[in-house]
FISEMAR-748258 format. One line per field, with one value per residue: residue in three letters; x, y, z of N, C-alpha, C, O, CB in turn. Coordinates in steps of 0.001 Angstrom, whole numbers. Glycine has a CB too. Layout:
residu (ALA; ...)
neast (X; ...)
nnorth (Y; ...)
nup (Z; ...)
caeast (X; ...)
canorth (Y; ...)
caup (Z; ...)
ceast (X; ...)
cnorth (Y; ...)
cup (Z; ...)
oeast (X; ...)
onorth (Y; ...)
oup (Z; ...)
cbeast (X; ...)
cbnorth (Y; ...)
cbup (Z; ...)
! end
This chain:
residu (UNK; UNK; UNK; UNK; UNK; UNK; UNK; UNK; UNK; UNK; UNK; UNK; UNK; UNK; UNK; UNK; UNK; UNK; UNK; UNK; UNK; UNK; UNK; UNK; UNK; UNK; UNK; UNK; UNK; UNK; UNK; UNK; UNK; UNK; UNK; UNK; UNK; UNK; UNK; UNK; UNK; UNK; UNK; UNK; UNK; UNK; UNK; UNK; UNK; UNK; UNK; UNK; UNK; UNK; UNK; UNK; UNK; UNK; UNK; UNK; UNK; UNK; UNK; UNK; UNK; UNK; UNK; UNK; UNK; UNK; UNK; UNK; UNK; UNK; UNK; UNK; UNK; UNK; UNK; UNK; UNK; UNK; UNK; UNK; UNK; UNK; UNK; UNK; UNK; UNK; UNK; UNK; UNK; UNK; UNK; UNK; UNK; UNK; UNK; UNK; UNK; UNK; UNK; UNK; UNK; UNK; UNK; UNK; UNK; UNK; UNK; UNK; UNK; UNK; UNK; UNK; UNK)
neast (-43359; -42811; -40701; -38741; -38135; -36858; -34684; -32831; -30316; -29291; -30435; -29470; -26871; -26867; -27923; -25869; -23544; -24834; -24786; -21959; -20758; -22102; -21092; -18504; -18634; -20004; -17475; -15780; -16413; -16716; -13907; -11654; -11445; -8712; -7772; -9409; -8987; -6058; -6641; -8460; -6149; -4415; -5564; -5876; -3217; -3308; -4987; -3876; -1390; -2221; -3749; -1413; -387; -2201; -3096; -339; 2284; 2245; -616; -1964; -4651; -6278; -5945; -6193; -9193; -9655; -9137; -10606; -13553; -13206; -12912; -15427; -16678; -16002; -16059; -18508; -20198; -18659; -17630; -19584; -18920; -16339; -14903; -13903; -11452; -10370; -10500; -8467; -6316; -5568; -4858; -2903; -592; -1053; -47; 2781; 4051; 3759; 5619; 7920; 7848; 8402; 10958; 12576; 11913; 11920; 10204; 7579; 7963; 8605; 5864; 4119; 5289; 4508; 2598; -663; -2193)
nnorth (1075; 876; -1129; 223; 2258; 796; -730; 1054; 1926; -577; -514; 2171; 1372; -906; 1090; 2349; 913; -416; 2323; 2825; 542; 812; 3274; 2936; 848; 2531; 4417; 2695; 1985; 4556; 4711; 5195; 2124; 1045; 1693; 281; -2560; -2345; -2368; -4839; -6346; -6145; -6858; -9372; -10513; -10285; -11973; -14583; -15049; -15531; -17852; -19328; -19478; -20499; -23198; -24305; -25253; -27087; -27461; -26843; -26644; -26576; -23946; -22249; -22609; -21820; -18997; -18186; -18476; -16924; -14234; -14286; -13673; -11236; -9532; -10058; -9383; -9104; -11145; -11777; -10248; -11096; -13885; -17363; -18170; -15723; -14499; -16792; -16056; -13740; -14396; -16144; -14220; -12625; -14758; -15008; -12447; -12578; -14747; -13502; -11592; -13147; -14182; -11809; -10252; -10528; -10696; -10955; -13301; -14938; -14298; -16001; -18423; -18760; -20760; -20999; -21376)
nup (15074; 17706; 17240; 15903; 17453; 19633; 18000; 16983; 17170; 15275; 13058; 12296; 11904; 9742; 7886; 7412; 6721; 4280; 2756; 2654; 1272; -1245; -1998; -2097; -4552; -6363; -6665; -7438; -9710; -11284; -11990; -14158; -16549; -16767; -14116; -12578; -13360; -12844; -10010; -9630; -10183; -8273; -5807; -6484; -6458; -3418; -3082; -4378; -2826; -373; -813; -1374; 885; 2686; 987; 214; -1832; -4961; -5369; -7210; -8777; -6871; -5419; -7571; -7575; -5091; -4843; -6849; -6136; -3686; -5501; -6555; -4251; -3994; -6318; -7606; -9614; -11695; -12191; -14280; -16369; -17376; -18828; -17583; -18785; -18871; -16023; -15250; -17070; -15516; -13235; -13210; -14004; -11274; -9982; -11365; -10156; -7691; -7029; -7985; -5949; -3809; -3873; -3715; -1691; 1705; 3431; 2775; 2047; 4272; 5538; 3812; 4282; 6885; 9123; 9703; 12345)
caeast (-42597; -42137; -39282; -37143; -37089; -35891; -33367; -32323; -29048; -29012; -30971; -28513; -25211; -27185; -28139; -24193; -22887; -25251; -24306; -20483; -21299; -22699; -20398; -17489; -19148; -19570; -16320; -14932; -17449; -16748; -12733; -11489; -10941; -7182; -7448; -10342; -8540; -5362; -7341; -8282; -4731; -3698; -6444; -5603; -1982; -3393; -5654; -3063; -700; -3183; -3925; -110; 51; -3181; -2865; 753; 2597; 2115; -2160; -2569; -6028; -7413; -5245; -6791; -10636; -9996; -9214; -12079; -14220; -12973; -13184; -16741; -17509; -15721; -16381; -19641; -20814; -17293; -17327; -20588; -18141; -15284; -14493; -13114; -10114; -9545; -9782; -7182; -4940; -4910; -4226; -1270; 96; -875; 1297; 4362; 4361; 3816; 6977; 9032; 7934; 8472; 12357; 13459; 11387; 11732; 8613; 6776; 8785; 7680; 4562; 4040; 5418; 3982; 1428; -1991; -2790)
canorth (1988; 365; -1844; 807; 2920; -142; -965; 2228; 1796; -1525; 10; 3207; 934; -1143; 2188; 3259; 3; -145; 3703; 2644; -132; 1681; 4592; 2137; 426; 4045; 4775; 1523; 1829; 5352; 4635; 4660; 893; 699; 1921; -868; -3241; -2269; -2750; -6013; -7314; -6003; -7665; -10839; -10538; -10661; -13600; -15831; -15169; -15810; -19359; -20020; -19605; -21304; -24556; -24623; -25844; -28475; -27493; -25538; -26394; -26047; -22701; -21285; -22410; -20629; -17772; -18062; -18181; -15334; -13408; -14101; -12939; -10203; -8907; -11204; -8457; -8512; -12396; -11846; -10142; -12166; -15644; -18379; -18003; -14262; -14708; -17994; -15488; -12626; -14939; -16425; -12759; -12282; -15484; -14460; -11240; -13603; -15500; -12236; -10727; -14270; -14469; -10882; -9938; -11618; -10181; -11991; -15316; -15171; -14458; -17043; -19689; -18825; -21385; -20592; -22378)
caup (15807; 19091; 16791; 15385; 18935; 20397; 17409; 16309; 16637; 14745; 11709; 11842; 11558; 8761; 6747; 7206; 5880; 2640; 2225; 2763; 48; -2223; -2292; -2553; -5557; -7189; -6608; -8336; -11137; -12168; -12133; -15701; -16913; -16336; -12732; -12547; -13896; -11453; -8453; -9696; -10035; -6916; -5163; -7099; -5700; -2168; -2858; -4525; -1755; 722; -1151; -1440; 2697; 3187; 492; -138; -3143; -5642; -5197; -8375; -8883; -5390; -4938; -8421; -7411; -3758; -5404; -7937; -5180; -3030; -6646; -6864; -3397; -3922; -7396; -8059; -10537; -12420; -12911; -14934; -17538; -18063; -18736; -16708; -19097; -18523; -14888; -14983; -16806; -14656; -11884; -13297; -14088; -10429; -9770; -11787; -9289; -6244; -7154; -8086; -4747; -3050; -4743; -3542; -146; 2925; 4504; 1864; 2198; 6376; 5155; 2826; 4979; 8283; 9145; 10587; 13504)
ceast (-41987; -40548; -38399; -36694; -36339; -34583; -32920; -31464; -28412; -29496; -29928; -26918; -25775; -27537; -26555; -23759; -23566; -24737; -22968; -20315; -21381; -21607; -19287; -17731; -19171; -18712; -15802; -15573; -17064; -15336; -12800; -11075; -9819; -7232; -8216; -9765; -7272; -5677; -7258; -7210; -4206; -4225; -6024; -3955; -2214; -3622; -4737; -1866; -1058; -3612; -2480; 52; -697; -3265; -1408; 1345; 2029; 88; -2957; -3856; -6879; -6856; -6347; -8459; -10458; -9668; -10216; -13065; -14385; -13045; -14971; -17205; -16772; -16100; -17473; -20094; -19385; -17184; -18225; -19629; -17336; -15442; -13689; -12120; -9134; -9249; -8433; -5968; -4194; -4589; -3018; -525; 274; 480; 2705; 4624; 4649; 5031; 8083; 9185; 8877; 10311; 13157; 12977; 10939; 10710; 7280; 6969; 8028; 6951; 3766; 4056; 5211; 2607; 771; -2439; -4384)
cnorth (1332; -237; -742; 1720; 1583; -1190; -91; 1919; 841; -1111; 1349; 2466; -32; -284; 2165; 2042; -90; 1176; 3116; 1817; 272; 2919; 4010; 1424; 1701; 4487; 4038; 1680; 3205; 5687; 4225; 2696; 380; 607; 466; -1805; -3429; -2830; -3986; -6826; -6978; -6680; -8766; -11201; -11041; -11991; -14691; -15909; -15815; -17533; -20234; -20403; -20638; -22961; -24985; -25070; -27090; -28537; -26664; -25209; -26078; -24782; -21815; -21506; -21888; -19410; -17072; -17583; -16900; -14150; -13259; -13573; -11750; -8858; -9831; -10179; -8370; -10226; -12666; -11374; -10586; -13144; -15990; -18223; -16707; -13977; -15375; -16709; -14479; -13228; -15498; -15204; -12689; -13370; -15232; -12979; -11859; -14056; -13861; -11540; -11813; -14436; -12888; -10040; -10910; -11710; -11044; -13582; -15449; -15156; -15534; -18702; -19783; -19569; -21383; -21718; -22395)
cup (16978; 18464; 16683; 16454; 19455; 19585; 16537; 16237; 15700; 13025; 11413; 11270; 10283; 7642; 6602; 6554; 4773; 2314; 1884; 1322; -816; -2675; -2812; -3923; -6460; -7871; -7659; -9965; -11865; -12634; -14021; -15720; -16367; -14971; -12553; -12674; -12781; -10093; -8551; -9178; -8822; -5849; -5344; -6274; -4156; -2067; -3486; -3500; -692; 222; -1228; 364; 3105; 2718; 583; -1353; -3390; -5335; -6315; -8171; -7775; -5172; -6392; -7870; -6118; -4253; -6310; -6897; -4434; -4284; -6820; -5500; -3236; -5049; -8201; -9568; -11721; -13197; -14558; -16244; -17801; -17859; -17633; -16803; -18787; -17094; -14574; -15473; -15976; -13516; -11949; -13868; -12640; -9678; -9703; -10509; -7788; -6349; -7598; -6531; -3626; -3382; -4080; -1957; 994; 3799; 3745; 1963; 3761; 5719; 4900; 3758; 6660; 8180; 9931; 11248; 13549)
oeast (-40770; -39474; -37347; -35523; -35119; -33839; -32625; -31249; -27290; -28872; -29603; -26114; -24871; -27498; -26109; -23542; -22802; -24057; -22828; -19800; -20388; -21533; -18921; -16678; -18275; -18719; -15401; -15062; -17059; -15176; -13476; -10422; -9828; -6807; -7479; -10011; -7292; -5032; -6385; -7177; -3398; -3479; -5702; -3798; -1549; -3036; -4909; -1371; -322; -3746; -2400; 526; -231; -3427; -1232; 414; 1528; -437; -4048; -4322; -7942; -7635; -7122; -9046; -11481; -10372; -10525; -13363; -15300; -13273; -15572; -18258; -16963; -16331; -17236; -20243; -19328; -16804; -17875; -19597; -17359; -16040; -12996; -11388; -7927; -8209; -7519; -5031; -2998; -3976; -2168; 540; 1451; 1509; 3519; 5800; 5567; 5715; 9134; 10217; 9762; 10718; 14385; 13751; 10012; 10423; 6295; 6276; 7007; 7033; 2868; 3262; 5642; 1687; 1181; -2939; -4971)
onorth (1275; 57; -732; 2055; 1601; -2015; -411; 1403; 1077; -1449; 1515; 2940; 29; -747; 1918; 2349; 222; 1093; 2882; 2373; 69; 3296; 4394; 1460; 1820; 4863; 4573; 1457; 3120; 6607; 3502; 2193; -582; -428; -504; -2393; -4355; -3566; -4592; -7627; -7785; -7104; -9373; -12197; -11951; -12881; -15814; -17031; -16601; -18354; -21460; -21422; -21584; -23868; -26105; -25334; -27912; -29629; -26095; -24176; -25458; -24274; -20899; -20432; -21242; -18594; -15890; -16391; -16078; -13021; -12240; -12941; -11182; -7679; -10255; -10831; -7436; -10479; -13322; -12178; -10640; -13560; -15260; -18080; -16582; -13424; -14875; -16363; -14299; -12544; -15449; -15630; -12670; -13021; -15198; -12814; -11606; -13587; -13685; -11096; -11439; -15237; -12930; -9343; -11708; -12546; -11583; -14600; -16061; -16083; -15946; -19639; -20636; -19221; -21697; -22752; -23102)
oup (17159; 18989; 17322; 16628; 19612; 20116; 15386; 15140; 15252; 12020; 10237; 10467; 9450; 6502; 5481; 5382; 3859; 1290; 684; 352; -1516; -3844; -3923; -4561; -7296; -9043; -8693; -11063; -13093; -13436; -14753; -14806; -15598; -14458; -12378; -11621; -11969; -9347; -7930; -8244; -8362; -4966; -4323; -5568; -3661; -1451; -3013; -3401; -95; 1129; -1164; 866; 3740; 3534; 1062; -2113; -2623; -5117; -6329; -7689; -7777; -4366; -6115; -7736; -5889; -3658; -6460; -6813; -4481; -3849; -7160; -5581; -2161; -4782; -9332; -10601; -12520; -14340; -15539; -17177; -19031; -16867; -16923; -15824; -18577; -16735; -13919; -14754; -15746; -12696; -11060; -14314; -12279; -9099; -8781; -10186; -7008; -5440; -6982; -6029; -2856; -2540; -4000; -1300; 1128; 4655; 4251; 1946; 4074; 4914; 5634; 3841; 7436; 7440; 11049; 10804; 14368)
cbeast (-43398; -43285; -39288; -37117; -38254; -36961; -33280; -32329; -28445; -29671; -32800; -28291; -24094; -27821; -29010; -22985; -22689; -26975; -24301; -19940; -22190; -24106; -20105; -17231; -20397; -19400; -15751; -15300; -19456; -17486; -12079; -9859; -10762; -6032; -8046; -11285; -8471; -5309; -8927; -8375; -3495; -3630; -7669; -5504; -1355; -4263; -7268; -2497; -444; -4678; -4701; 1285; -357; -4396; -3326; 919; 3947; 3409; -2545; -2596; -6530; -7332; -2949; -6430; -11652; -9076; -8297; -12760; -13924; -11188; -12388; -17479; -17857; -14622; -15098; -21320; -21343; -15584; -17756; -21909; -17814; -14081; -13582; -13181; -10149; -10396; -10505; -7251; -4680; -5753; -4981; -901; -845; -2193; 1358; 4346; 3013; 2747; 6837; 8393; 6146; 7226; 12030; 13449; 10247; 12668; 8120; 7120; 11483; 7479; 4468; 5506; 6804; 3818; 1406; -3240; -2254)
cbnorth (3120; -1128; -2704; 1776; 3689; -1149; -2086; 3378; 1743; -2716; 496; 4298; -138; -1736; 3895; 3849; -1220; -135; 5123; 1738; -517; 2284; 5636; 1192; -246; 4908; 4653; -368; 1755; 6360; 3517; 5789; 870; 1781; 3490; -956; -2839; -1116; -2335; -6145; -7088; -4695; -7593; -10756; -9065; -9995; -13810; -15910; -14238; -14482; -19450; -18830; -18224; -20573; -24663; -25214; -25984; -30057; -26873; -25920; -27365; -27055; -22757; -21638; -23684; -20767; -17741; -19768; -18904; -15212; -14184; -15409; -13609; -10511; -8586; -11532; -6784; -7822; -13628; -11009; -9413; -12183; -16237; -19591; -18187; -12959; -15228; -19928; -15161; -11392; -15922; -17749; -11378; -12088; -16153; -13708; -10096; -14968; -17085; -10876; -10253; -15645; -14540; -9946; -9180; -11557; -7885; -11664; -15573; -14062; -13951; -16771; -20146; -17308; -22269; -20033; -21877)
cbup (16207; 19979; 15316; 13816; 20601; 21145; 16814; 16644; 17498; 15574; 11840; 13270; 13130; 9016; 7189; 8859; 6398; 2288; 3348; 4299; -20; -1552; -1088; -1536; -5253; -6645; -5402; -7606; -10760; -11755; -10910; -16506; -18068; -16737; -11871; -13357; -15257; -11185; -8038; -10664; -11180; -6484; -5461; -9246; -5739; -1529; -3685; -5996; -1436; 718; -2660; -2227; 3825; 2818; -933; 494; -3332; -4560; -3735; -10009; -9414; -3658; -5040; -10215; -7557; -2262; -5918; -8777; -4569; -2206; -8038; -7422; -2108; -3721; -8144; -6520; -9620; -11009; -11726; -14360; -17809; -17863; -20023; -16821; -20356; -18983; -14298; -16378; -17667; -14346; -11258; -14321; -14796; -9971; -10479; -13997; -9294; -6076; -8767; -9322; -4140; -3636; -7018; -4994; -265; 3785; 4324; 430; 2391; 8032; 4334; 1678; 4625; 8958; 8975; 9753; 15064)
! end
């Protein structure tokens, strides 16, 4: 009982974080499949853009691994459902979209070309 009274704020924060995670998971799971895929594709666009920023050009396999590792941490349950080849195809689509954005959007160009310190 003493533990609970001394750590009540931590316990409440932990319960709130778990509840938020469960609610987000349920909302995603209850979306129609095409909306789920759309959300994953949006996230993959972000992930490939960050990989391009972090690793630069000419590092295709490293970037794919980087994005896959991020994908596993974000959508671990989905990685059990789709094959790596399917994932790679989705990444290729995201890369094409990123290339279009780089050609047409100066803000995206600046983001990718900014080196983090």
